[in-house]
N, C-alpha and C positions, 0 to 999 in steps of 0.2 A: 504493500500500499504506500509506503514511504516513498520506494522508488519511483512508482507510478507519478506520485505529486511532485517530487522532484523534476521528474520528466517533464510535467505540464508546466513547472515554473520556468524550466528551461527554454522550453517551446514559447512560453507568453514573453519571456525576455528578448528572444530572438526573433519575435513578430514585432515587437516595440521597437527593436533597431532596425528593423526592415521597414517601418513606415517612412513615407515621403514627408520630409520635413518643409512644408511650403515656405513658412515665416523665415527660414535659412536661406533657401533657393531665392526667395524675392530680395532679400537684403544684398545676395551676393550679385544677383542680376543689378541692384540698384548701385553698389559700388562699383560693378563693371560700367555702367553707364556713366558714372562721374570720372571714373579713371579715363576712359576711352574719350569722353567730351574733352578732357585736357591734351589727351594725345592729338586729337583731331586738330587741334589749334595750329598744329605745326604745318600741316600742308595748307591749311586755310590762310594762314598769312603769307604765302609764297610770293604772290603777286605783289605785296607791299616791301617785302625784303628784297626781292630780286630788284626793284625799282631804287629803294633807298641805299642798298649797298652795292648797287651796279653788279649784279651777279650774273653768270652766265647759266643755260638751262644745266650745263654739266655740274655747275656748282650746286644748283637746287638739287640735282639728283644726288650729290654727295651729303647734302644736308639730310634726306631720307635714308640715304646708305648708312651714315653715322647713328642715326636713331634706331633703325631697324637691327643692324649689326650688335649695338651694345645691349639690345634686348635678345636677339636670337642666341648669341654665343653663350650667354648666361643661364638661358632658360633651362636647359637639358641638365646643367650641372645643380642648378636649384632644386628641380624636380628629382634628381637622383638622392641629393642628399637628405630632401625631405621624406622621401620614402623610407629611409633609415631612421631619421631623427625628425618626425614632424615638429614645426615651429609655428606655434598657434597665433605668436604676436608679428610674424613677418609680413602680414598685409599690411599693417599700420607702418612698420618699417620702410618697406617698398614705398608707399605713399609719400613718406617723408624726402626720399630723394626725387619724387616727380615734384614736389612743392618746391625744392631747392632749385631744381631745372627750369621750373616755371618762373620764378623769380630773376634767375639769372637771363633767361630769354626776354624778359620785358625791357631789361636794361642792357641788353647787348648791340653795340655799335661796331663790330667788328665780324667778319665771316668766321673766325676762329672762335669767338666766344659763343657764337650762335651753334657750332658745332658741338662745343663742349655743354651747353645748355640741354640740347637735344638728346646728348650721350647720357646725361643724369636722368631724363625722363625716360630713357630707354632702360636704365638699370632699375628704375621704380616699375616698369612693365615686367621686366624678367623675374623679378621677385613675386609680383602680383599673379600672374597668369598659372602657373603650374599648381601654387598652394590653392588659389581660389577654385580650380578646376578639381583638385582632389576634394574639397570641401563639397563642391556640388556633387560628386561622386559619393560622397560618403550620405548627404542628405537626399539622395534620389530614393531610396526604398526599391532599389533595383530598376527602376525606370530611367536608366541612364540617358537614353537618347532625349527624353522630355527634358531631363535635368539640365543638360549640356546647352539644349535648345533655348530653355529659360535663362540661362546663364549669357549665351551669346546674344540674345536678342537686347539684353542691357547694353552690353558694349557696342553694338551696331547702331543702337538707338543712340548712345552717347558720340559715336562717330558722325553720325548723319546731324548731330546739333551744332558740331563745330564751325563748318562753313557760315551757318545762320548767325550764330553768336560773332562770328569775325565780319559778317557783313553789317551786323547791327551795332557792335561795340567798338572792335579794334579798327576798322576802316575809318569811321568817323573819328574817333578820339586818339587813335595813333597807337604806337607799339607799346607805351608805358601801361596803357589800359590791361595789357595781359595779366600784370600783376593783380587785377581784380578778381582774377579765377583762383586766386590761391584760396579764397574761401571756400570754393568747390573742393580742393585737396584736403582743407580742414575738415569739412563735413564728412567726407569719405573716410577720414582716419577715425572720426568719433564712431561711424557705423562699423568701421572693421574691428574695433576695439570690442565692442559687443558680440560680434561674430566670433572673435577670439575665444571669448568665455564660454561660449557654446561648444566650441573645439574642445576646448580644456575638459568639459564634462561628457563629452561622447568620443573619447577616442577609442572606445570598443567597436565602434563601426570600422575603423580600419582593419580590414582583414589581413592576416598575415598571408605572405606569400603562398603557402602549401596549401591554405584553406580557400585561397581566391582561385587557385590553380584546380582544386579537386571541384569546386562549385561552378566555375565557369570555363571548364575544359574545352578546349578546341583540339582536336587530335590531328595535327597538322606537324609534319617534318620540320626541324630547323629550316631547313633549305626553303621550304614553302613559306614559312614564316616571314623569313629575310626578303625572299622574292616579293610576297605580297605587300610588305612595309615599303621595298624599294618603288613599287607601282604607285602605291599611295604618296610617296615624295613627288613623283614624277606629276601625278595630279594636282598636289599642291604648288608645283612650280608653274603648271599650266594657269591654275585660278589665280594665283598671287602675282604673276607676271602681267597677266591682262588687268587684274585690278590696280596695279600700279599706274597703268597707262590712263585709268580713269581717275583715281583719287590723286596721284600727283599732277596731272597735267591736262585734266578735263576743262578746269577754268581758261587755261593757255588757250586750247583747241577751240572753245567756244569764243573766245575774243579774237583769235586769229581769223576763224572761219566766217563768223558771223558777226563780228565787231559788236559784240555786247558788251556793256559795262562790266567792271568789277565786281560791283554788288550784284549786278544780276547774273552772274556767272556764278557767284557763290550761292545764290538761290538755287540755281539750276543743279549744283553739285550737291546740295543740300536734298532735292528732289530724288536722286540717284542713290544718296546714301540713306534717305528714310526708306526706299523701296527695300534695300538690303535689310534693314532692321525689320520692316514688315514681313519679308519673307523668310526671316531667321528660324521662327519658330516652328514652320512647317517641318524641316528636314527631320528634327529629332522624333517627335511623336510617330510620324509616318514611318520612319526608318524602324522604330519599335514595333510596328505592325506588320509592314511588308518586307522588311530587311533594308539593311543599309546599304548594302551593293548596289540596289535598283535606284535608292536616292541620290549615291555619288554619280551613277549613270545618266540619270534625268538631269541633274543640277549642273554638271559641266558640258556634256555634249549639247544639252538643250539649248545652251546659250549661243551655240554656233550661227545659226541662221540670223539672229537680231545682231551679232556682232559683225557678221559678214556685211550685213546691209547698211550698219551706222555710218561709214566714211561716205557713203553716196547719197544721203536726205538731207532735207532742208532743217532747219532748227527746230520746228515743232515736232517733226518725226524723231529727230534726235533725241528730245526729250522724252518721248514716247517709249522708245526704243530702250532707252537706259534704264527705266522703270522696269519693264519686262526683263532687262538683263540682271538687274539688282534682284528682283524677287525671286529669279529662278537660280542664279548663283550663289544666293546666300544660304541656301539650306546645305551646301556641300562640306563646310567645316566640321560642323557637330556630327555628321554622319561619319566624315573620315576619322575624327578623332575616337570616337567611341568604338567604332570598326578596330582602329588599332590597339585600343584598350582590351578588346576582347581577344586579340590575337595574341597579347602577352599581358596574362592575368598577373594580378599582384605588382604591377610597376605601373599604377596610375600617374603619379607624379612625374616619373621620368618620361613616360609617353607623353603626357600633356605638355611637358616643357620642351621636349624634343620636337613635337609637330607645332606647337605656338613659335618655338624658336626658329624653326625652318620656314614657316610661313611668313614671319618677321623679316628673316634674312631674304627670302626670295623677293620680298616687296622691296626691301631696301636695294639689292642688287639690279633688280628689274628696274627701279625709278632712275638709279644712275646710269644704266646702259641705256635705256630709253631717253634720258636727257642728252646723253652723248650723240646718239642717233638723231634727235630734235636739231641739236646745233649743226651736224653735217648735212641733214636734208631738210625736213620741215617738221612742224609738228603734225599736219595732215598725213604725211608718209607713215608716221610712227602708228596711228591708228589703222592705216591700211595694213600694216604688218601684223599689229596684235590681233587683228580680226581672225586671224588663222588658230591662234593659240587654243581656244575651247576645242578643236577638232582632237586634240590630244585625250581628251575623254573616252575616246574609242578604246583605250588602253584598261578601261574599267572591266571590259569584258575577261581580261586574265586574272583578275581576283576570284579566290576561293569562295565558295556559298557558306559562309560561316553559319547562319541559321540553319540550313537544312543539316548541317552536321551535328549541330547541336540537337536538332529535333531526333535524328538517329540515334545520339547517345541518350537521350532521355528514354 
């Protein structure tokens, strides 16, 4: 009788541990919104900085490269370290670096100081994303796709707000007004400290590697796992190289081809980024239902017809196509990330850091190379070349069907 009661108590405790904690997920999504709002100010102020510091497109690309590389190189290392030694207060510490970078950027009057400033913001991002992604996994209650999508929708919403805030505040009031956004960073630190307290009291939700491997086993050889991870990396390359052409140079493209003003170009950039935020939540829940491989396939390859059309239409249809591209493309990352975490169970932080880091790195390298290409040719030519990148989504067909293997194992 006692054994039965003990078994029931353990079962109840396990059920409690597996419940989805929406309050934590919403708080994480909100902090992701604040974090990425700050980060999105960097590309949003490019037209202003380019004019005031007399920068070339290549130098604009180097600013993005510095930010993305400082984030991408550190993220896998942070994830690997926190897999072994979780750091509940690392979120607030990371935002402290972001706050410092923000203040430096507000008073930067040379290209070198701009690079140092965005590098500090990149370090803050490197600390935030792997640990926040782990927390989303912990609070998911097994609904990993939904949790990652909810986490991502906050970040993408924040990214969309940057150009709008830049148009409303930074363009009229100047570079010094960037310092006003330190209030956002301080608010984020306050929310992060509350999340950290929940983290401290729920470390039992972090499954040991052996337990995770037993519960989430995917019977694939090491070679097949590495090959699948390689294909996922190539898909990340395709997505973020193409995204770099839109996030870093979309305003310049609209100003050059359609002679729109800086403020109007920022509003059109907001429309594209908001479309990404609106479509983000689709990928996770749909992936939980029909399989993440199919979501990845539709998300990346489905963009191709719209991307190929964009360089050849007028302003109205350019904006319309950017909305379709944003909604379709946005669901890819959360599906890719959860798919990779299921390939390598027990390494949630490391995989999150690796893929966030690689995504940031590809965006940075892409921005630098595309800036060089724009200097040598034209911004319109950049968009004609990048239109073919989504066709790499055909490689999704080489990924193994994990969900089918799980059902067979069950």
